[in-house]
Residue, then its C-alpha position, 0 to 999 in steps of 0.5 A: m064449845t070446841f067442835t072436833d072433826d067427827d062431831p057434826g052429825t053425831f053430837d047431842l044437840d038437845f044436851w047442849v041446849d038443855l046445858m045452856k038452859r040449866t047454866r042460865s048462860n047469857a052467851l056462846c062461843v062455838s067453833a066456826g072455821g079457820y083450820m076447819a069449817f064447821y059450817p058450809t063454807q064457800l071459800p077455797y082452802h077453808r077446809r069443811s069437817a069430813n062429817l058436815g055433809d049437807g049439814d050446819a053443826f055451827g049453824d044449828l047451835v047458833a039458831e038454838a042459842r038465839a032461841l034462848g035469847m042468848h048472844v053468840m060468838a063465833r070461834v076461828d082458829p088459824h094457827a095451821i093448815r093442812a098440805d093441800a093449802a100448804q102445797a098451793h100457798p107456801e107463803w102462808l107458812a111459818r119456816d124455821e131457821d133454814g127456811n123449812a116449813i114448820e110441821h105440826s109436832s101433833m098431827p103429821g101432815v099440818y103445817w103452822t101458819d105464819p103469823f104475819s102472812t096473808y093467811l091471816t091478813e086476807h084469808i082469815t079476814e075473808i073467812a070472818q066476814e063470811i061468817t058474819r054476813e051468813y050468821d046472826v053473831d055478835a062477835l068473833f073470837a080467835n084462838r091461837w092467833e099468833t100462831v108459832k111462839g118463836v120467829s118465822y123466817s119466811e122470805p116475805v117476813a124477812r123482807r118486811f122486818h128488813a124494811d120496817t127496821g133496818y135489821h135482819l131477823p134475829r136468830a134464836s142461837d144468838l140472843e145478844d143480837p141487838a135486832w131482838p128489841a126491834y123485833s119485839a117491838w115490830r111484832s107488838h106492833r104487827f100484832s096490834e094492827l092485825v087485831g084492828r084489821w080484823d074488827d074493822a072487817v067484821r064491822s064493815v059487814k056488821p057495824h055491831v059485830r066486833f072481833m076479840p082474839n083471846r088473851s092470856a093472863s097478861l092480857t095486852r101487855d104485848l100489844v101496843r095500847e094506843l092501837i087496841e084500847d078502842r078494839y076490846p070492849m072485853f077480854v076473854i082470858d084464856k087461862q083454862g086451869r092451874w098447873d105446876d105450883e100455881p096456887a088456889w087464888i090464881p083466878g082471883q088474881i087474874g080477875k084483880r089483874a084485868r081490872g087493875l089494867w083495865p078498870d072500865r072493861p069486863a073480863a071473862l075468864l075462860a076454864s076448861v071442864g078438862t085437865e090443863d097442863h103446859v106439857l101433859r095433854w089430856k084434852d078429853s079429861v075432866t077436872n076434878p069437880h071440887e077444882l073446877r067449881s072453885f076455879v070458876v067461883d073464885g074468878f067471879a068472885q074477884g070479878a072475872r066472869p065465868w065462861f067454861s070450855k068444853f073440847k069436843a061435843d060428845l062426852f066420855d065422862h060427865r062428872w064436870v057437868e054438874p060442878i059447872v051448873e052449880a057454879f053457874d047457878w051461884h053466879a047467877r044468884t049473885e050477879h044482880l048485887l055483885e055487878g051493881l056494886t063497885v070492888t074497893a079496898d084499902v090496899a093496892l099492889l102495884d102491877c108492874r110489867a115484867p121486863l122483856g128478855p132477849t125473846p120476842w114472843q109474849l111473856s106467858d102467864r107462866h112467867p115466874r113473878a115470884h116477888e109479886d106471888g110471895v106479897y100476894q100470898a102474905l096478903i091472902e093469908a092475912r086476910i087484907p083485901f087488896e086490889y091492883i093498879a097496873d103501872e100503865t095506868l097509875t095516876a093520882e085518880r087511880l090512887e083515890g081511896i087507896r090508904v096503902l100501895v104496896l111495891h112488892s119489887g120493880s126497878d126502873l120506875d118511869p119518873e112520871h111514876v115516881q112524881i105520882l108516888e111522891d105527890y101521893v105520899a104528901r096527900g097522906g097515902s102510904i107505901v110500903a116498898a121491898y127490895d129494888a123498888s124504884l131503883t134506878g138503870q145502870s148508871d147513877r144507881r139509886l132508890a128513885l123514891g128513897e127520899t120519900l122512904g127515908v133511905r139512901l142507897v150505899e150498896d147494890v144489889r148483893g146475892p145470892v147470899k147465904n145465912n142471912y138474918i135480921t134482928l128486930t127492934p122490940g117494941h116496934p109495931v112492925s117486929a110484933g108477933y115474933d115473940g121468943a125471937t131476937r132475930i128472924v130469917g133475911g133475904t137472899r139478895v140484899l140492898g145496903v141502905e142508910a136511914v135518914d134521921d126521921t125514921e125507925v129502924a125495926f129490923r137490922f141485918i146482922p152482917d154475913y157470916p159463913d154457913l160452913p164449916m159448921e164451927e165457923v156458923y156464928p154471928r161476928s156482931f149484930d149491928g148491921p145496916p137497916a133491913v126494914v126502915t119506917r117513917e111517919h110523915e107530917t101529912g099522916a102517910r107512913t112508909v116502909y122499905i124492906a131492903f131484901n127481896i122478901g116476897e121472892v123468898y117467901w114464895q120460894a121458901l115459906q117462912s112464915d116470919h116472911g109473911r108475917l113482916i110483910a102483913n106487919a108492914v101493911r098493917w102498920a101503914l094503914g095508920g094503926t087501924s084496921p082495913r075497912v073489912e076484917v074477916n077473923g078465924c081460921g083457914l084460907i080465904d080470898i075476900a073481895v069487898r064491893e060498896g054501893q050507895d048504903q050498902l056493901a058487900v063482903s064475898l068469901v071464897n074457901l080456899n082452904h085445902p090440902m092442894a091449895m098450893r099445887g094441882q087440883r082441889h081434891e076435896t072441899v074443906a069446910l070453915v067454921d066460926q068466921t067473924i066478919v067486921v065492917r067499919l061503917p060511915a059516920g053516924v051509921s048505928s044499926v044495919t041489916a045483914r044478909l047471906v046472898l047465897a043461903d037467902q037468909e038474914i044473919e045478925a049484925t052487932v054495931t058497936g063503936g062504928l063497927a059491925t060485927m057478924r058471925l058466919e057459922r059455916l063456910d063450905l065454898f062460897e058466900t056473900v055477905h050484904l050489908v044495907w043501912 
């Protein structure tokens, strides 16, 4: 609940208490202070809401939540201050390159705070301690706590940065300034220290209370892991909706990515009930009910616990209420099962850190990741359940149980990661790698995994190229499904490789030829260098290397042949056997598989709708006749299957170690629970 200045004394407290009951919410996060106080603060320059009077809007909701047995988190927002505080404490202000205070573009008379000033390190710390001391809260939550996205050129920051690094603050007008990398590291370290400072401050008042600033979908990759890994007992991922060309599976992707980076920490996905867009701003709007319900459900199906956010306590539009109640009800009815099982998959996607550019601020969740997005889409469409493993956490132990690891791209793998992957293949694990995956740095250019993949680099990345094609080798399993074609579209960026003796070439590049004039558009020859190389290892492992930007070009051009090639490569790398769980039928479905002792759960989210690749979902199109096939442990000859949401048993036929069930209709969400 994000209060506005006119909420205290006017909002309908009974409505919110009733909604907390109807959604069976077990925690409340509510605005307390920072830019504006919604409780009777005693601290100077902590401006109280104009309508607060003798009341305590924050305290009233805290008391009601506690009466319902809920946990409570207090929200603070330190990103801006009003003119009186700015005049009294000019050192608190963020400043541009000319030293001018940066006025808030949305609110005249309000100024951005400097993220490294005493406003955050001291004033917000005092606010947090006051809230912790005076109220029965379990945690504090900070929104927009990193304040300005660019560099603040205040004198105190400039002095501190120079003292710590020997550099002057870099200028946005000079992106080649060697101070940028130093500033990136310095900024990351300072923010990480701030997280620890705030956490220590509230714990000094009440040892059980924690301070957890929010995170974007990139989680903590902009912070120093060693400084914050014991500071976040859970993560609040502030990705409140999808926009631009973000697909319908974004919530599930966030849940997977969080688990891939912090497998031992719960994560909550903060979803706004209003329209979210990084350019268009309608904070009092309402998301289409179909989109809102789907966003929450796909998130928790993949492990991101549901959390809904409402800006302003008054309601101008009630259309969000029932979808939220329904989505939370579905979570409550399945949580007891899903939280007791472990997410599992045969396939994992290596989640590589995107390289930082010359700018120091955090890469947002809107940073283009086309290589990854294309491969992700292909696996979703192929209905191959998969997980993420972040490169920071890549170990032999994390790879246990993973039959195929997919490297969508990613140059300059750490040498220790290369060794881990080589050992993984030596133990029988399979790899599908594409484009520049494991390509080394500027000197000594080579594919570090080339010896394992069975290829040698003979020509560096070339492109963008036009009119690129690859010709298939008939009969190879990776080239299956292209009946009637002798070649398919290739890439826009390619690498020249040669294959070693014990490999097979499933596709070859057709040597480039012009795309204009039209009379010159024809191939001069067909026997070009390898485009897709497969290898079967003595350990039982299988590797596939695709020598062009297949993920990126699939995301950009949506050529179905590329999606099929990615799926074929993964299925072949699985050793010719199917994934542990297969879901057959028409439509777009997000699948999550969880297992426990003598049981397994398959969660299905129906993403099949006209707006799946852009914008808000406008309708829910039911899918029919879906067949779920589960490979059972050896010796299991019978199972009991139940639809958790529908609360009914369904028939399960066991033949040849496979359990087969038919789902007649899938509206938005269902979980099939098998016990043996």
